C-alpha positions as CSV (number, residue, x, y, z in Angstrom):
1,M,9.3,-26.2,19.8
2,N,11.2,-23.1,20.5
3,I,10.0,-20.3,17.6
4,V,11.7,-16.9,17.9
5,V,9.5,-14.3,15.7
6,I,11.6,-11.2,14.6
7,G,9.3,-8.0,14.3
8,G,6.4,-7.2,16.4
9,G,4.3,-5.5,14.0
10,A,1.0,-7.0,12.2
11,A,2.5,-9.9,10.5
12,G,4.5,-10.7,13.6
13,L,2.1,-10.2,16.5
14,M,-0.3,-12.6,14.6
15,A,2.5,-15.3,13.7
16,A,3.3,-15.2,17.5
17,G,0.4,-15.5,18.9
18,T,-0.7,-18.2,16.1
19,A,2.3,-20.5,17.2
20,A,1.8,-20.0,20.8
21,E,-2.2,-20.6,20.9
22,A,-0.6,-24.1,18.7
23,G,1.4,-25.3,21.5
24,A,4.9,-23.5,20.7
25,H,6.6,-21.7,23.4
26,V,7.4,-18.2,21.4
27,T,10.0,-15.4,21.9
28,L,9.0,-12.1,20.1
29,L,11.9,-9.9,19.5
30,E,10.8,-6.1,19.2
31,K,13.3,-3.4,18.6
32,N,10.9,-0.6,19.8
33,E,9.5,-0.1,23.3
34,K,6.0,-0.7,22.6
35,V,4.8,-3.5,19.7
36,G,2.6,-2.5,16.5
37,R,4.3,0.9,16.2
38,K,3.4,0.8,12.4
39,L,-0.1,0.1,13.1
40,F,-0.7,3.2,15.2
41,I,-0.7,5.0,12.1
42,T,-2.6,3.1,9.3
43,G,-5.8,4.6,8.2
44,K,-4.4,7.9,9.6
45,G,-4.9,6.9,13.5
46,R,-7.9,4.9,12.7
47,C,-6.5,1.2,11.6
48,N,-8.0,0.3,8.3
49,V,-7.9,-3.3,9.7
50,C,-8.6,-5.3,6.0
51,N,-11.6,-4.8,3.6
52,N,-14.9,-6.6,3.8
53,C,-14.7,-8.3,0.6
54,D,-14.0,-12.3,-0.5
55,T,-10.7,-13.5,-1.6
56,Q,-10.5,-13.2,-4.9
57,Q,-11.1,-9.3,-4.5
58,V,-8.3,-9.1,-2.2
59,L,-6.0,-10.6,-4.8
60,E,-7.4,-8.3,-7.6
61,N,-5.8,-5.5,-5.7
62,V,-2.3,-7.0,-5.2
63,P,-0.2,-6.0,-8.4
64,V,2.6,-7.9,-7.2
65,N,2.7,-11.6,-7.1
66,P,-1.2,-12.1,-6.4
67,R,-0.7,-16.2,-7.0
68,F,1.6,-16.5,-3.7
69,L,-1.2,-15.6,-1.7
70,Y,-3.7,-18.3,-2.3
71,S,-2.9,-20.5,0.2
72,A,-2.7,-17.8,3.0
73,L,-5.7,-15.9,1.8
74,G,-7.7,-19.4,1.9
75,G,-6.9,-20.3,5.2
76,F,-7.4,-16.6,6.8
77,G,-9.5,-14.5,4.5
78,P,-11.3,-11.1,5.4
79,A,-14.0,-12.7,7.3
80,D,-11.6,-14.6,9.1
81,V,-9.8,-11.1,10.3
82,M,-13.1,-9.7,11.0
83,A,-14.1,-12.4,13.1
84,F,-10.5,-12.4,14.9
85,F,-10.9,-9.3,16.2
86,E,-14.6,-8.9,17.2
87,A,-13.5,-12.1,19.1
88,H,-11.1,-10.4,20.9
89,G,-13.2,-7.7,21.9
90,V,-12.7,-4.9,19.0
91,P,-16.0,-4.2,17.1
92,L,-15.4,-3.0,13.4
93,K,-17.6,-1.2,10.9
94,T,-17.3,-1.0,7.3
95,E,-17.1,2.3,5.5
96,R,-16.6,3.4,1.8
97,G,-14.6,0.8,-0.4
98,G,-15.2,-2.0,2.0
99,R,-12.5,-0.3,4.5
100,V,-13.1,-2.3,7.8
101,F,-12.0,-0.2,10.7
102,P,-12.8,-0.1,14.7
103,V,-16.0,1.2,15.5
104,S,-13.7,3.4,18.1
105,D,-11.9,4.8,15.1
106,R,-8.6,4.0,17.3
107,A,-5.8,2.1,15.9
108,A,-4.8,1.5,19.6
109,D,-7.6,-1.2,20.2
110,I,-6.3,-3.4,17.6
111,I,-2.9,-3.1,19.5
112,D,-4.3,-3.5,22.7
113,A,-6.4,-6.5,21.3
114,L,-3.2,-8.1,19.8
115,F,-1.0,-7.5,22.8
116,T,-3.6,-9.0,25.1
117,W,-3.7,-11.9,22.9
118,V,-0.4,-12.8,22.2
119,K,0.6,-12.3,26.3
120,H,-2.3,-14.2,27.3
121,A,-1.4,-16.9,24.7
122,G,2.3,-17.2,26.6
123,V,4.5,-15.2,23.9
124,K,7.7,-13.8,26.2
125,I,8.7,-10.3,24.3
126,I,11.7,-9.1,24.8
127,H,12.6,-5.4,23.4
128,E,15.9,-5.8,21.6
129,A,17.1,-5.4,18.1
130,A,18.1,-9.0,16.7
131,A,21.5,-8.8,15.0
132,A,21.8,-11.7,13.0
133,L,20.7,-15.2,12.8
134,E,22.3,-18.2,13.5
135,L,22.5,-20.9,11.3
136,A,23.8,-24.7,11.2
137,D,23.8,-27.4,8.5
138,G,21.1,-25.5,6.2
139,R,18.7,-24.3,9.1
140,V,18.4,-22.0,11.4
141,A,19.4,-22.4,15.0
142,G,18.5,-19.4,16.5
143,V,18.7,-15.4,16.9
144,R,21.5,-13.4,18.0
145,A,20.2,-10.3,20.2
146,G,21.7,-8.2,22.8
147,G,25.2,-9.9,22.6
148,R,23.4,-13.3,23.4
149,L,22.1,-16.3,21.2
150,L,18.4,-16.8,21.5
151,P,18.3,-21.0,20.4
152,A,15.3,-21.7,18.2
153,D,13.9,-24.6,15.8
154,R,11.9,-22.0,14.0
155,V,12.3,-18.4,13.0
156,I,9.7,-15.9,11.6
157,V,11.3,-12.8,9.8
158,A,8.4,-10.2,9.9
159,T,10.3,-7.0,10.2
160,G,8.2,-5.1,7.5
161,G,9.7,-3.2,4.6
162,V,11.5,0.3,4.4
163,S,8.8,2.8,4.4
164,Y,7.9,4.8,7.4
165,P,11.6,4.1,9.2
166,Q,10.8,5.9,12.3
167,T,8.4,2.8,13.5
168,G,11.5,0.7,12.5
169,S,11.2,-0.6,9.2
170,T,14.3,0.0,8.7
171,G,15.0,-2.9,6.0
172,D,16.9,-5.7,8.8
173,G,14.9,-8.7,7.3
174,Y,16.5,-8.0,4.0
175,R,20.1,-8.6,5.5
176,F,18.5,-11.7,7.6
177,A,17.3,-13.0,4.4
178,R,20.3,-12.5,2.1
179,Q,22.5,-14.2,5.0
180,A,20.5,-17.0,4.6
181,G,21.0,-17.1,0.8
182,H,17.5,-15.0,-0.4
183,T,17.9,-13.0,-3.2
184,I,16.1,-9.7,-2.6
185,V,14.2,-7.3,-5.2
186,P,15.2,-4.1,-4.8
187,P,12.9,-2.4,-2.2
188,N,11.1,1.1,-3.1
189,G,8.0,2.9,-2.3
190,S,4.7,1.7,-3.4
191,L,1.5,3.8,-2.5
192,V,3.4,6.6,-2.5
193,P,3.0,10.3,-4.0
194,L,4.0,11.3,-7.2
195,V,6.9,13.8,-8.2
196,T,6.5,15.8,-11.1
197,P,8.8,18.3,-13.3
198,G,8.9,21.5,-11.7
199,G,6.1,20.6,-9.1
200,C,2.3,21.7,-9.3
201,A,2.7,24.7,-7.0
202,P,-0.1,26.8,-9.0
203,L,-2.6,23.9,-8.0
204,M,-1.1,23.2,-4.7
205,G,-3.9,21.9,-2.7
206,L,-6.6,21.6,-5.3
207,S,-8.3,18.3,-4.2
208,L,-10.3,16.8,-7.3
209,R,-13.0,14.1,-6.5
210,N,-14.8,11.6,-8.8
211,V,-12.2,11.8,-11.8
212,Q,-10.6,9.2,-13.7
213,V,-7.1,8.6,-13.7
214,T,-5.2,6.3,-16.1
215,V,-1.4,5.5,-16.3
216,F,0.6,5.3,-19.4
217,E,4.0,3.9,-19.2
218,D,6.3,4.7,-22.2
219,N,2.5,5.7,-23.8
220,K,1.1,2.5,-23.1
221,K,-1.9,2.3,-20.8
222,I,-1.4,0.1,-18.0
223,W,-4.2,1.0,-15.5
224,S,-7.2,3.5,-14.6
225,D,-9.3,3.9,-12.1
226,F,-11.9,6.5,-10.2
227,G,-11.6,8.3,-7.0
228,E,-9.9,11.2,-5.3
229,M,-6.7,13.2,-6.3
230,L,-4.7,15.9,-4.9
231,F,-2.3,18.2,-6.4
232,T,0.6,19.4,-4.2
233,H,4.1,21.5,-4.3
234,F,6.1,18.7,-5.8
235,G,3.5,17.0,-7.8
236,L,0.3,14.7,-7.2
237,S,-1.1,12.8,-3.9
238,G,-4.3,11.5,-2.7
239,P,-5.8,8.0,-2.9
240,L,-5.9,7.3,-6.5
241,I,-2.2,8.8,-7.2
242,L,-1.0,6.1,-4.6
243,S,-2.9,3.5,-5.9
244,A,-1.2,4.5,-9.5
245,S,2.0,4.6,-8.0
246,A,1.9,0.9,-7.3
247,H,2.2,0.3,-11.1
248,M,5.1,2.5,-11.8
249,R,8.1,0.1,-11.1
250,H,10.5,1.2,-13.8
251,F,11.6,4.6,-13.4
252,G,14.9,4.9,-15.0
253,S,14.1,2.6,-18.2
254,K,10.1,3.6,-18.6
255,G,9.0,7.2,-19.0
256,Y,5.4,7.5,-17.4
257,H,2.5,10.3,-17.9
258,I,-1.1,10.2,-16.7
259,E,-4.1,11.8,-18.1
260,I,-6.7,12.6,-16.0
261,D,-10.4,12.9,-17.3
262,L,-11.8,15.6,-15.7
263,K,-15.6,14.6,-16.4
264,P,-15.6,10.9,-16.1
265,A,-19.4,10.6,-16.0
266,L,-19.8,12.7,-19.2
267,D,-19.1,11.1,-22.5
268,E,-17.4,13.4,-25.3
269,K,-20.6,14.5,-27.1
270,T,-21.9,15.2,-23.5
271,L,-19.8,17.0,-22.6
272,D,-19.4,19.2,-25.6
273,K,-23.5,20.0,-25.3
274,R,-22.5,21.1,-21.6
275,L,-19.4,23.7,-23.2
276,L,-22.1,25.0,-26.1
277,S,-24.7,25.6,-23.1
278,D,-22.0,27.3,-21.1
279,F,-20.3,29.4,-23.9
280,D,-23.8,30.9,-24.7
281,K,-24.2,31.8,-21.3
282,H,-21.0,33.5,-21.6
283,K,-20.8,34.4,-25.2
284,N,-20.0,38.0,-24.7
285,S,-16.9,37.4,-21.8
286,D,-13.4,36.4,-22.2
287,F,-12.8,32.5,-22.6
288,I,-11.0,32.7,-18.9
289,N,-14.3,33.8,-17.1
290,A,-16.6,30.8,-19.0
291,L,-15.3,28.2,-17.4
292,G,-16.4,28.5,-13.8
293,D,-19.6,26.4,-13.5
294,L,-17.4,23.7,-15.1
295,L,-14.0,23.6,-13.1
296,P,-12.9,24.9,-10.1
297,R,-11.2,28.4,-10.0
298,K,-7.6,27.0,-9.8
299,L,-7.6,24.5,-12.6
300,I,-9.0,26.9,-15.1
301,P,-5.9,28.5,-16.0
302,E,-4.1,25.1,-16.5
303,V,-6.8,23.8,-19.0
304,I,-6.7,26.8,-20.8
305,H,-3.0,26.7,-21.0
306,L,-3.0,23.0,-22.4
307,S,-5.8,23.9,-24.8
308,G,-3.5,26.4,-26.4
309,I,-6.9,29.2,-26.7
310,D,-5.9,32.5,-26.1
311,P,-7.5,33.4,-22.5
312,R,-8.6,36.9,-23.3
313,A,-10.1,35.5,-26.6
314,K,-14.1,36.4,-26.7
315,V,-16.0,33.1,-26.2
316,N,-17.9,34.0,-29.5
317,G,-15.1,34.0,-31.3
318,I,-13.9,30.2,-30.3
319,T,-14.3,27.7,-33.1
320,K,-15.3,24.5,-33.7
321,A,-11.7,23.0,-33.6
322,Q,-10.8,25.4,-30.6
323,R,-13.6,23.9,-28.9
324,A,-12.6,20.1,-29.7
325,D,-9.2,21.1,-28.5
326,L,-10.5,22.4,-25.2
327,L,-12.8,19.1,-25.0
328,R,-9.9,16.8,-25.3
329,T,-7.9,18.8,-22.5
330,L,-10.6,18.0,-20.1
331,K,-11.2,14.3,-21.0
332,H,-7.0,14.0,-21.1
333,F,-5.6,16.4,-18.9
334,L,-2.0,15.6,-19.1
335,V,0.8,15.2,-16.6
336,V,4.2,14.0,-17.0
337,V,5.6,11.9,-13.8
338,S,9.3,12.1,-13.3
339,G,9.6,10.0,-10.2
340,K,8.4,8.8,-7.0
341,R,8.2,10.8,-3.7
342,P,11.3,8.9,-1.5
343,V,10.3,5.3,0.2
344,E,10.5,6.8,3.8
345,E,7.5,8.4,2.9
346,A,5.6,5.3,1.0
347,I,2.5,3.6,2.9
348,V,4.4,0.1,1.8
349,T,7.5,-1.0,-0.1
350,T,7.3,-3.1,-2.9
351,G,10.1,-5.4,-3.3
352,G,11.5,-7.8,-0.9
353,V,12.1,-11.3,-0.6
354,A,11.9,-13.0,-3.4
355,V,8.6,-15.6,-3.0
356,K,9.8,-18.0,-5.7
357,E,12.3,-19.1,-2.8
358,I,9.6,-19.1,-0.3
359,S,7.3,-22.0,0.3
360,P,3.5,-20.4,-0.4
361,R,1.6,-23.3,1.4
362,T,3.9,-22.9,4.5
363,M,5.9,-19.4,4.3
364,E,9.0,-21.2,5.0
365,S,12.0,-20.9,3.2
366,K,12.9,-22.6,0.6
367,K,16.8,-21.9,1.1
368,C,17.2,-22.4,4.9
369,A,15.2,-25.5,6.9
370,G,13.4,-23.7,10.1
371,L,12.8,-20.3,8.4
372,Y,9.9,-18.2,8.1
373,F,8.7,-15.0,6.3
374,A,5.4,-13.1,6.8
375,G,4.0,-9.7,5.9
376,E,5.8,-6.5,4.3
377,V,9.4,-8.3,4.2
378,L,8.3,-10.0,1.6
379,D,7.7,-8.6,-2.6
380,V,4.0,-8.7,-2.4
381,D,2.2,-5.7,-1.9
382,A,-1.5,-4.3,-2.6
383,Y,-3.5,-0.9,-3.3
384,T,-4.9,0.9,-0.1
385,G,-8.3,-0.2,1.3
386,G,-7.0,-2.3,3.9
387,F,-5.3,-5.0,1.4
388,N,-2.0,-4.6,3.0
389,L,-2.7,-5.1,6.2
390,Q,-4.6,-8.4,5.0
391,I,-1.6,-9.9,3.6
392,A,0.6,-9.2,7.1
393,W,-2.4,-11.4,8.7
394,S,-2.8,-13.9,6.3
395,T,0.8,-14.3,5.9
396,G,1.6,-14.1,9.5
397,R,-1.4,-16.9,10.6
398,L,0.3,-19.2,7.7
399,A,3.5,-18.9,9.1
400,G,2.8,-18.8,12.9
401,R,0.8,-22.3,12.3
402,A,3.4,-24.0,9.7
403,A,6.1,-23.1,12.1
404,A,4.5,-24.6,15.1
405,Q,3.0,-27.4,13.7
406,Q,5.6,-28.4,10.8
407,E,7.5,-31.8,11.5
408,E,10.9,-32.2,11.4
409,G,12.3,-32.5,7.7
């Protein structure tokens, strides 16, 4: 059984090593000088390997086509991923939110373990770019690369999406998929910073912790969560915002805004008592000088502007109605979102090969026999926290196993 794997990232390495261990002759095509280039930058260079949770929790963190992953996760879930890397010499640790990292905090250790594993399994690595699939009689027959044909009984496409193109993710897999008759869901950025009209320059650099962000699509609430966020010159970023972006898939046809609850730990009644206490403390001050105990300094002018209260009004003259306006602003700090940053800045790509055209039990194409897909090239993506790499490991493992073992149909 000759198998060619296109792409030496997380999914491709997992697919190649798995197929080789199952007895196949495997050639891995990687156009970069080294494998695993995108893995080097995941988790800010530390590599968030997966999330220490059960498969159901993984699925709850996959907003796009989670059902497609049942078989893949069932065969190689988070516990299996952790056991795999521990067995291959990489001690792991679990941090906040279930995020799993190498104890060393070095992404290079994950890449080195994978590289050693695939080489030991007998995988031949060729550092060339795949040019096209070779198709014959409705099935794949090989891959053209470097001006020659590499014959193959099976081909696994694991080329990634179009995020971080400097790592080699330039959308080649979509071209191969189209060549085999597949539909491509238009790719765009997921887990990407958000742009606001005019940017947020006055708040640039301000980080908010323990806030609640709620996303509205055409004024309908579609998502909400707690965490950290950051204001930037162009708009919004930070972990909470990156996750929020995964739900904003229809810019151009839908309108989006977010509401930030600046004090989610306090209900409105409790927060109102807090305001009354602060107002009493600063009763002879100007309003703009009365919120320093409640809010970061940079945020105060923006909150006052949204509340509609004169910043130079004396605190002891603020009415109950005005205090209600302030309370509303604190619990529903509104930011209009006009779009996303370019897909090149996204952590992952949403969109890709339509999963309805792929067998979820094997990752094999329903359009072209012998052709398999794994990882980010598929139209499946997840939130931050190690879930996207979990998808890569699980689909790569399944594709490699199925490609090596499946009988001729």
